[in-house]
N, CA, C and O atoms as CSV, one atom per row, in Angstrom:
chain,resi,resn,atom,element,x,y,z
A,1,UNK,N,N,3.278,44.945,-41.255
A,1,UNK,CA,C,4.323,44.081,-40.733
A,1,UNK,C,C,4.398,44.281,-39.219
A,1,UNK,O,O,4.458,45.407,-38.726
A,2,UNK,N,N,4.391,43.183,-38.511
A,2,UNK,CA,C,4.497,43.218,-37.058
A,2,UNK,C,C,5.963,43.292,-36.672
A,2,UNK,O,O,6.785,42.545,-37.202
A,3,UNK,N,N,6.293,44.175,-35.764
A,3,UNK,CA,C,7.675,44.316,-35.303
A,3,UNK,C,C,7.757,43.934,-33.842
A,3,UNK,O,O,6.790,44.072,-33.093
A,4,UNK,N,N,8.916,43.454,-33.446
A,4,UNK,CA,C,9.117,43.132,-32.036
A,4,UNK,C,C,10.527,43.551,-31.644
A,4,UNK,O,O,11.405,43.702,-32.494
A,5,UNK,N,N,10.723,43.733,-30.376
A,5,UNK,CA,C,12.027,44.110,-29.841
A,5,UNK,C,C,12.678,42.904,-29.201
A,5,UNK,O,O,12.014,42.042,-28.624
A,6,UNK,N,N,13.991,42.864,-29.317
A,6,UNK,CA,C,14.744,41.785,-28.713
A,6,UNK,C,C,16.096,42.342,-28.307
A,6,UNK,O,O,16.808,42.913,-29.132
A,7,UNK,N,N,16.449,42.183,-27.052
A,7,UNK,CA,C,17.753,42.642,-26.579
A,7,UNK,C,C,18.808,41.649,-27.056
A,7,UNK,O,O,18.795,40.479,-26.673
A,8,UNK,N,N,19.699,42.122,-27.878
A,8,UNK,CA,C,20.725,41.258,-28.456
A,8,UNK,C,C,22.077,41.594,-27.853
A,8,UNK,O,O,22.519,42.741,-27.904
A,9,UNK,N,N,22.725,40.605,-27.290
A,9,UNK,CA,C,24.051,40.815,-26.716
A,9,UNK,C,C,25.086,40.226,-27.673
A,9,UNK,O,O,25.106,39.024,-27.935
A,10,UNK,N,N,25.941,41.106,-28.184
A,10,UNK,CA,C,27.002,40.677,-29.093
A,10,UNK,C,C,28.355,40.925,-28.441
A,10,UNK,O,O,28.510,41.854,-27.648
A,11,UNK,N,N,29.315,40.102,-28.773
A,11,UNK,CA,C,30.677,40.364,-28.317
A,11,UNK,C,C,31.114,41.713,-28.868
A,11,UNK,O,O,30.715,42.104,-29.965
A,12,UNK,N,N,31.921,42.409,-28.116
A,12,UNK,CA,C,32.355,43.753,-28.508
A,12,UNK,C,C,33.031,43.744,-29.879
A,12,UNK,O,O,32.779,44.627,-30.699
A,13,UNK,N,N,33.879,42.759,-30.129
A,13,UNK,CA,C,34.583,42.699,-31.418
A,13,UNK,C,C,33.607,42.470,-32.575
A,13,UNK,O,O,33.789,43.022,-33.661
A,14,UNK,N,N,32.583,41.664,-32.343
A,14,UNK,CA,C,31.576,41.407,-33.368
A,14,UNK,C,C,30.747,42.658,-33.626
A,14,UNK,O,O,30.444,42.982,-34.775
A,15,UNK,N,N,30.384,43.356,-32.564
A,15,UNK,CA,C,29.620,44.584,-32.712
A,15,UNK,C,C,30.417,45.647,-33.462
A,15,UNK,O,O,29.860,46.395,-34.266
A,16,UNK,N,N,31.720,45.714,-33.199
A,16,UNK,CA,C,32.577,46.659,-33.937
A,16,UNK,C,C,32.545,46.369,-35.430
A,16,UNK,O,O,32.466,47.287,-36.247
A,17,UNK,N,N,32.607,45.088,-35.781
A,17,UNK,CA,C,32.565,44.700,-37.199
A,17,UNK,C,C,31.204,45.018,-37.804
A,17,UNK,O,O,31.118,45.484,-38.940
A,18,UNK,N,N,30.138,44.767,-37.044
A,18,UNK,CA,C,28.791,45.081,-37.524
A,18,UNK,C,C,28.680,46.574,-37.806
A,18,UNK,O,O,28.158,46.974,-38.847
A,19,UNK,N,N,29.165,47.391,-36.891
A,19,UNK,CA,C,29.134,48.851,-37.087
A,19,UNK,C,C,29.856,49.250,-38.365
A,19,UNK,O,O,29.339,50.029,-39.166
A,20,UNK,N,N,31.071,48.702,-38.550
A,20,UNK,CA,C,31.882,49.043,-39.730
A,20,UNK,C,C,31.174,48.659,-41.027
A,20,UNK,O,O,31.080,49.459,-41.958
A,21,UNK,N,N,30.682,47.435,-41.071
A,21,UNK,CA,C,30.042,46.952,-42.297
A,21,UNK,C,C,28.742,47.703,-42.559
A,21,UNK,O,O,28.462,48.071,-43.700
A,22,UNK,N,N,27.953,47.931,-41.528
A,22,UNK,CA,C,26.691,48.661,-41.701
A,22,UNK,C,C,26.978,50.070,-42.221
A,22,UNK,O,O,26.277,50.563,-43.105
A,23,UNK,N,N,27.990,50.705,-41.682
A,23,UNK,CA,C,28.356,52.045,-42.143
A,23,UNK,C,C,28.822,52.011,-43.592
A,23,UNK,O,O,28.433,52.862,-44.392
A,24,UNK,N,N,29.652,51.033,-43.931
A,24,UNK,CA,C,30.128,50.882,-45.306
A,24,UNK,C,C,28.967,50.663,-46.269
A,24,UNK,O,O,28.955,51.201,-47.376
A,25,UNK,N,N,27.992,49.867,-45.835
A,25,UNK,CA,C,26.824,49.566,-46.666
A,25,UNK,C,C,25.802,50.705,-46.667
A,25,UNK,O,O,24.884,50.719,-47.486
A,26,UNK,N,N,25.962,51.648,-45.758
A,26,UNK,CA,C,25.043,52.773,-45.689
A,26,UNK,C,C,23.685,52.413,-45.109
A,26,UNK,O,O,22.664,52.980,-45.499
A,27,UNK,N,N,23.678,51.464,-44.171
A,27,UNK,CA,C,22.425,51.055,-43.532
A,27,UNK,C,C,22.573,51.143,-42.017
A,27,UNK,O,O,23.683,51.176,-41.486
A,28,UNK,N,N,21.445,51.179,-41.343
A,28,UNK,CA,C,21.451,51.173,-39.883
A,28,UNK,C,C,21.865,49.786,-39.390
A,28,UNK,O,O,21.682,48.782,-40.079
A,29,UNK,N,N,22.423,49.759,-38.190
A,29,UNK,CA,C,22.831,48.474,-37.596
A,29,UNK,C,C,21.630,47.542,-37.502
A,29,UNK,O,O,21.752,46.353,-37.794
A,30,UNK,N,N,20.482,48.056,-37.104
A,30,UNK,CA,C,19.273,47.241,-36.997
A,30,UNK,C,C,18.926,46.609,-38.348
A,30,UNK,O,O,18.605,45.423,-38.419
A,31,UNK,N,N,18.991,47.397,-39.402
A,31,UNK,CA,C,18.691,46.885,-40.747
A,31,UNK,C,C,19.699,45.809,-41.153
A,31,UNK,O,O,19.333,44.782,-41.726
A,32,UNK,N,N,20.964,46.060,-40.850
A,32,UNK,CA,C,22.008,45.086,-41.184
A,32,UNK,C,C,21.739,43.753,-40.490
A,32,UNK,O,O,21.824,42.696,-41.114
A,33,UNK,N,N,21.417,43.806,-39.205
A,33,UNK,CA,C,21.158,42.576,-38.451
A,33,UNK,C,C,19.903,41.880,-38.971
A,33,UNK,O,O,19.875,40.653,-39.063
A,34,UNK,N,N,18.858,42.650,-39.315
A,34,UNK,CA,C,17.651,42.055,-39.891
A,34,UNK,C,C,17.964,41.304,-41.184
A,34,UNK,O,O,17.488,40.187,-41.386
A,35,UNK,N,N,18.757,41.909,-42.050
A,35,UNK,CA,C,19.111,41.270,-43.316
A,35,UNK,C,C,19.970,40.029,-43.072
A,35,UNK,O,O,19.794,39.006,-43.734
A,36,UNK,N,N,20.900,40.124,-42.119
A,36,UNK,CA,C,21.761,38.975,-41.814
A,36,UNK,C,C,20.938,37.791,-41.305
A,36,UNK,O,O,21.181,36.650,-41.697
A,37,UNK,N,N,19.975,38.062,-40.440
A,37,UNK,CA,C,19.108,36.990,-39.921
A,37,UNK,C,C,18.260,36.409,-41.050
A,37,UNK,O,O,18.089,35.193,-41.138
A,38,UNK,N,N,17.726,37.280,-41.916
A,38,UNK,CA,C,16.914,36.806,-43.048
A,38,UNK,C,C,17.743,35.931,-43.986
A,38,UNK,O,O,17.257,34.909,-44.470
A,39,UNK,N,N,18.986,36.321,-44.244
A,39,UNK,CA,C,19.852,35.511,-45.115
A,39,UNK,C,C,20.137,34.148,-44.496
A,39,UNK,O,O,20.135,33.138,-45.200
A,40,UNK,N,N,20.380,34.106,-43.205
A,40,UNK,CA,C,20.645,32.832,-42.528
A,40,UNK,C,C,19.415,31.936,-42.572
A,40,UNK,O,O,19.530,30.742,-42.846
A,41,UNK,N,N,18.234,32.500,-42.305
A,41,UNK,CA,C,17.002,31.715,-42.375
A,41,UNK,C,C,16.775,31.171,-43.780
A,41,UNK,O,O,16.360,30.025,-43.954
A,42,UNK,N,N,17.047,31.992,-44.766
A,42,UNK,CA,C,16.889,31.563,-46.152
A,42,UNK,C,C,17.826,30.402,-46.469
A,42,UNK,O,O,17.424,29.438,-47.120
A,43,UNK,N,N,19.059,30.489,-46.015
A,43,UNK,CA,C,20.023,29.415,-46.251
A,43,UNK,C,C,19.575,28.117,-45.586
A,43,UNK,O,O,19.669,27.045,-46.184
A,44,UNK,N,N,19.092,28.212,-44.358
A,44,UNK,CA,C,18.628,27.013,-43.648
A,44,UNK,C,C,17.400,26.403,-44.310
A,44,UNK,O,O,17.295,25.181,-44.423
A,45,UNK,N,N,16.474,27.249,-44.746
A,45,UNK,CA,C,15.278,26.736,-45.431
A,45,UNK,C,C,15.644,26.091,-46.758
A,45,UNK,O,O,15.074,25.067,-47.133
A,46,UNK,N,N,16.588,26.685,-47.464
A,46,UNK,CA,C,17.029,26.115,-48.737
A,46,UNK,C,C,17.682,24.760,-48.517
A,46,UNK,O,O,17.432,23.815,-49.265
A,47,UNK,N,N,18.516,24.668,-47.495
A,47,UNK,CA,C,19.160,23.393,-47.164
A,47,UNK,C,C,18.116,22.323,-46.850
A,47,UNK,O,O,18.224,21.186,-47.310
A,48,UNK,N,N,17.116,22.694,-46.071
A,48,UNK,CA,C,16.052,21.751,-45.716
A,48,UNK,C,C,15.249,21.332,-46.946
A,48,UNK,O,O,14.867,20.169,-47.078
A,49,UNK,N,N,14.997,22.279,-47.838
A,49,UNK,CA,C,14.251,21.990,-49.070
A,49,UNK,C,C,14.994,20.955,-49.912
A,49,UNK,O,O,14.402,19.979,-50.374
A,50,UNK,N,N,16.302,21.175,-50.109
A,50,UNK,CA,C,17.059,20.232,-50.926
A,50,UNK,C,C,17.220,18.881,-50.243
A,50,UNK,O,O,17.255,17.853,-50.918
A,51,UNK,N,N,17.319,18.864,-48.927
A,51,UNK,CA,C,17.401,17.591,-48.202
A,51,UNK,C,C,16.104,16.804,-48.376
A,51,UNK,O,O,16.125,15.589,-48.575
A,52,UNK,N,N,14.981,17.507,-48.297
A,52,UNK,CA,C,13.683,16.847,-48.477
A,52,UNK,C,C,13.545,16.316,-49.901
A,52,UNK,O,O,13.068,15.200,-50.107
A,53,UNK,N,N,13.961,17.114,-50.882
A,53,UNK,CA,C,13.895,16.674,-52.281
A,53,UNK,C,C,14.820,15.483,-52.521
A,53,UNK,O,O,14.454,14.540,-53.224
A,54,UNK,N,N,16.007,15.526,-51.942
A,54,UNK,CA,C,16.960,14.430,-52.116
A,54,UNK,C,C,16.427,13.137,-51.518
A,54,UNK,O,O,16.682,12.055,-52.047
A,55,UNK,N,N,15.692,13.242,-50.426
A,55,UNK,CA,C,15.129,12.048,-49.782
A,55,UNK,C,C,14.112,11.358,-50.681
A,55,UNK,O,O,13.907,10.149,-50.572
A,56,UNK,N,N,13.471,12.121,-51.570
A,56,UNK,CA,C,12.480,11.538,-52.483
A,56,UNK,C,C,13.094,11.085,-53.807
A,56,UNK,O,O,12.398,10.530,-54.657
A,57,UNK,N,N,14.377,11.316,-53.981
A,57,UNK,CA,C,15.021,11.036,-55.268
A,57,UNK,C,C,15.057,9.539,-55.577
A,57,UNK,O,O,15.209,8.706,-54.683
A,58,UNK,N,N,14.917,9.227,-56.840
A,58,UNK,CA,C,15.056,7.853,-57.323
A,58,UNK,C,C,16.360,7.817,-58.123
A,58,UNK,O,O,16.361,7.998,-59.341
A,59,UNK,N,N,17.458,7.582,-57.425
A,59,UNK,CA,C,18.789,7.659,-58.030
A,59,UNK,C,C,18.942,6.684,-59.204
A,59,UNK,O,O,19.398,7.103,-60.268
A,60,UNK,N,N,18.584,5.408,-59.057
A,60,UNK,CA,C,18.744,4.497,-60.197
A,60,UNK,C,C,17.971,4.972,-61.438
A,60,UNK,O,O,18.471,4.869,-62.558
A,61,UNK,N,N,16.770,5.484,-61.236
A,61,UNK,CA,C,15.982,5.977,-62.377
A,61,UNK,C,C,16.657,7.187,-63.020
A,61,UNK,O,O,16.711,7.291,-64.246
A,62,UNK,N,N,17.167,8.093,-62.201
A,62,UNK,CA,C,17.852,9.283,-62.727
A,62,UNK,C,C,19.097,8.882,-63.514
A,62,UNK,O,O,19.357,9.430,-64.585
A,63,UNK,N,N,19.861,7.937,-62.992
A,63,UNK,CA,C,21.066,7.486,-63.703
A,63,UNK,C,C,20.702,6.804,-65.014
A,63,UNK,O,O,21.405,6.957,-66.012
A,64,UNK,N,N,19.605,6.051,-65.014
A,64,UNK,CA,C,19.141,5.409,-66.247
A,64,UNK,C,C,18.792,6.460,-67.296
A,64,UNK,O,O,19.152,6.317,-68.465
A,65,UNK,N,N,18.098,7.505,-66.884
A,65,UNK,CA,C,17.741,8.584,-67.812
A,65,UNK,C,C,18.993,9.241,-68.361
A,65,UNK,O,O,19.077,9.506,-69.560
A,66,UNK,N,N,19.962,9.505,-67.508
A,66,UNK,CA,C,21.208,10.145,-67.957
A,66,UNK,C,C,21.980,9.260,-68.929
A,66,UNK,O,O,22.596,9.757,-69.871
A,67,UNK,N,N,21.946,7.956,-68.703
A,67,UNK,CA,C,22.658,7.039,-69.599
A,67,UNK,C,C,22.008,6.988,-70.981
A,67,UNK,O,O,22.703,6.789,-71.977
A,68,UNK,N,N,20.698,7.162,-71.058
A,68,UNK,CA,C,19.991,7.102,-72.341
A,68,UNK,C,C,20.093,8.393,-73.128
A,68,UNK,O,O,19.999,8.370,-74.355
A,69,UNK,N,N,20.280,9.507,-72.463
A,69,UNK,CA,C,20.257,10.805,-73.117
A,69,UNK,C,C,21.284,10.870,-74.232
A,69,UNK,O,O,22.475,10.648,-74.012
A,70,UNK,N,N,20.812,11.175,-75.422
A,70,UNK,CA,C,21.698,11.363,-76.569
A,70,UNK,C,C,22.150,10.092,-77.263
A,70,UNK,O,O,22.877,10.165,-78.253
A,71,UNK,N,N,21.745,8.933,-76.775
A,71,UNK,CA,C,22.185,7.682,-77.405
A,71,UNK,C,C,21.677,7.605,-78.826
A,71,UNK,O,O,20.488,7.780,-79.090
A,72,UNK,N,N,22.610,7.335,-79.751
A,72,UNK,CA,C,22.250,7.182,-81.154
A,72,UNK,C,C,22.077,8.499,-81.887
A,72,UNK,O,O,21.677,8.503,-83.051
A,73,UNK,N,N,22.361,9.595,-81.249
A,73,UNK,CA,C,22.220,10.894,-81.888
A,73,UNK,C,C,23.594,11.540,-82.049
A,73,UNK,O,O,24.422,11.515,-81.138
A,74,UNK,N,N,23.812,12.111,-83.212
A,74,UNK,CA,C,25.079,12.803,-83.457
A,74,UNK,C,C,25.096,14.112,-82.662
A,74,UNK,O,O,24.047,14.703,-82.408
A,75,UNK,N,N,26.301,14.560,-82.269
A,75,UNK,CA,C,26.387,15.843,-81.558
A,75,UNK,C,C,25.862,16.985,-82.430
A,75,UNK,O,O,26.016,16.976,-83.651
A,76,UNK,N,N,25.254,17.945,-81.789
A,76,UNK,CA,C,24.737,19.113,-82.484
A,76,UNK,C,C,25.733,20.251,-82.304
A,76,UNK,O,O,26.536,20.234,-81.372
A,77,UNK,N,N,25.682,21.234,-83.188
A,77,UNK,CA,C,26.582,22.380,-83.066
A,77,UNK,C,C,26.394,23.003,-81.679
A,77,UNK,O,O,25.269,23.256,-81.247
A,78,UNK,N,N,27.508,23.243,-80.996
A,78,UNK,CA,C,27.457,23.821,-79.665
A,78,UNK,C,C,27.552,22.781,-78.564
A,78,UNK,O,O,27.602,23.136,-77.386
A,79,UNK,N,N,27.578,21.485,-78.929
A,79,UNK,CA,C,27.679,20.421,-77.922
A,79,UNK,C,C,29.086,20.220,-77.386
A,79,UNK,O,O,29.281,19.528,-76.386
A,80,UNK,N,N,30.070,20.824,-78.046
A,80,UNK,CA,C,31.465,20.622,-77.644
A,80,UNK,C,C,31.692,21.192,-76.246
A,80,UNK,O,O,31.081,22.186,-75.854
A,81,UNK,N,N,32.590,20.535,-75.502
A,81,UNK,CA,C,32.940,21.009,-74.175
A,81,UNK,C,C,33.840,22.232,-74.294
A,81,UNK,O,O,34.679,22.308,-75.192
A,82,UNK,N,N,33.668,23.176,-73.399
A,82,UNK,CA,C,34.535,24.371,-73.392
A,82,UNK,C,C,35.909,23.961,-72.869
A,82,UNK,O,O,36.028,23.091,-72.007
A,83,UNK,N,N,36.940,24.604,-73.407
A,83,UNK,CA,C,38.328,24.288,-72.970
A,83,UNK,C,C,38.669,24.995,-71.700
A,83,UNK,O,O,39.781,24.848,-71.192
């Protein structure tokens, strides 16, 4: 794994919170920040993935499939809605 250095300037109040949480989690501040950045990147990539998938969606076809599902079939045990 290739590592690089980056000087990060955080507001004092934010850095205080990072210190507290990292200590509570039992990890180094560097590790905490690495995980936080990885989580944010993952969230952004996931958002982009679903946006791309949604752009290819055929909504009328999907609604047609949903309307046909179960037509003419009696409910099976376990089909009841939970209260």
